C-alpha positions as a printed NumPy array, in Angstrom:
array([[-10.007,  13.156,  13.349],
       [ -6.95 ,  14.554,  11.619],
       [ -4.128,  12.191,  10.693],
       [ -0.712,  13.254,   9.45 ],
       [  1.726,  11.066,   7.519],
       [  5.352,  11.861,   6.837],
       [  6.279,   8.712,   4.887],
       [  4.46 ,   6.51 ,   2.361],
       [  4.201,   3.709,   4.942],
       [  2.687,   6.096,   7.481],
       [  0.237,   7.259,   4.824],
       [ -0.929,   3.712,   4.109],
       [ -1.133,   2.989,   7.838],
       [ -3.394,   6.033,   8.204],
       [ -5.487,   5.176,   5.151],
       [ -5.959,   1.614,   6.429],
       [ -7.918,   3.032,   9.342],
       [ -9.925,   5.507,   7.243],
       [-13.404,   5.026,   5.845],
       [-14.461,   5.006,   2.204],
       [-15.308,   8.719,   2.216],
       [-11.707,   9.597,   3.047],
       [-10.487,   7.408,   0.201],
       [-13.064,   8.945,  -2.131],
       [-12.009,  12.458,  -1.155],
       [ -8.27 ,  11.903,  -1.588],
       [ -8.363,   9.73 ,  -4.707],
       [-11.325,  10.995,  -6.695],
       [-12.908,  14.192,  -5.405],
       [ -9.693,  16.132,  -4.78 ],
       [ -8.317,  15.268,  -8.243],
       [-11.598,  16.293,  -9.834],
       [-11.764,  19.598,  -7.942],
       [ -8.151,  20.49 ,  -8.731],
       [ -8.158,  19.203, -12.314],
       [ -4.89 ,  17.395, -12.72 ],
       [ -2.942,  14.554, -11.226],
       [ -4.175,  13.067,  -7.971],
       [ -2.397,  15.094,  -5.249],
       [ -1.901,  12.048,  -3.017],
       [ -0.287,  10.166,  -5.931],
       [  1.968,  13.11 ,  -6.712],
       [  3.002,  13.286,  -3.045],
       [  3.887,   9.59 ,  -3.115],
       [  6.022,  10.118,  -6.21 ],
       [  7.755,  13.024,  -4.485],
       [  8.529,  10.701,  -1.575],
       [ 10.13 ,   8.173,  -3.934],
       [  7.232,   5.678,  -3.772],
       [  6.763,   5.575,  -7.539],
       [  5.571,   1.951,  -7.69 ],
       [  2.927,   2.609,  -5.043],
       [  1.874,   5.832,  -6.766],
       [  1.553,   4.081, -10.126],
       [ -0.418,   1.224,  -8.593],
       [ -2.892,   3.606,  -6.929],
       [ -3.207,   5.617, -10.127],
       [ -4.007,   2.428, -12.093],
       [ -6.574,   1.388,  -9.488],
       [ -8.323,   4.762,  -9.63 ],
       [ -8.401,   4.807, -13.431],
       [ -9.706,   1.213, -13.551],
       [-13.268,   2.268, -12.827],
       [-13.438,   0.094,  -9.713],
       [-15.47 ,   1.208,  -6.741],
       [-13.793,   3.055,  -3.879],
       [-14.217,  -0.042,  -1.703],
       [-12.452,  -2.203,  -4.29 ],
       [ -9.67 ,   0.353,  -4.721],
       [ -9.195,   0.479,  -0.953],
       [ -9.179,  -3.294,  -0.572],
       [ -6.818,  -3.973,  -3.479],
       [ -4.426,  -1.145,  -2.556],
       [ -4.133,  -2.222,   1.072],
       [ -3.763,  -5.879,   0.123],
       [ -0.933,  -5.149,  -2.309],
       [  0.772,  -2.774,   0.115],
       [  0.621,  -5.305,   2.944],
       [  2.038,  -8.002,   0.67 ],
       [  4.868,  -5.719,  -0.371],
       [  5.782,  -5.232,   3.291],
       [  6.098,  -8.941,   4.153],
       [  9.851,  -9.132,   3.604],
       [ 10.439,  -5.993,   5.653],
       [  8.287,  -7.27 ,   8.527],
       [ 10.059, -10.649,   8.551],
       [ 13.489,  -8.988,   8.507],
       [ 12.48 ,  -6.6  ,  11.308],
       [ 11.094,  -9.41 ,  13.446],
       [ 14.212, -11.536,  12.897],
       [ 16.479,  -8.609,  13.761],
       [ 14.491,  -7.851,  16.918],
       [ 14.348, -11.515,  17.885],
       [ 10.547, -11.487,  18.094],
       [ 10.089, -14.337,  15.599],
       [ 11.13 , -17.915,  16.279],
       [ 13.013, -19.926,  13.671],
       [  9.989, -22.012,  12.587],
       [  7.834, -18.916,  12.069],
       [ 10.651, -17.219,  10.213],
       [ 11.065, -20.223,   7.911],
       [  7.289, -20.408,   7.291],
       [  7.21 , -16.711,   6.404],
       [ 10.193, -17.092,   4.074],
       [  8.524, -20.039,   2.302],
       [  5.297, -18.081,   1.83 ],
       [  7.243, -15.127,   0.452],
       [  9.211, -17.403,  -1.927],
       [  5.98 , -18.963,  -3.25 ],
       [  4.45 , -15.536,  -3.823],
       [  7.545, -14.291,  -5.614],
       [  7.656, -17.429,  -7.8  ],
       [  3.96 , -16.983,  -8.642],
       [  4.557, -13.315,  -9.491],
       [  7.485, -14.219, -11.777],
       [  5.351, -16.711, -13.692],
       [  2.57 , -14.174, -14.365]])
């Protein structure tokens, strides 16, 4: 299976469906074979996704397993997309007012928790 991504969000969507060997190849093996920055991270930076690139780079250099890197990266990426998903759903009218308010409250609690860290 060959997947192609044109944006950072498409890349993470693709990686979410990939197995650990794909993650290993793109984050560890490819950087080792090419001796230098992780190509996937450099691509993300070139796309303007510097925060995501830095986060992935930190995860890889942490010494965590590929499974942990995958899990933590996807979890953080999904969290970062909450506001966008809520706004899109509200704009499209696919989210009722109660659900929208619940989502906004969850987001506010997460942001408050992040600020206190």
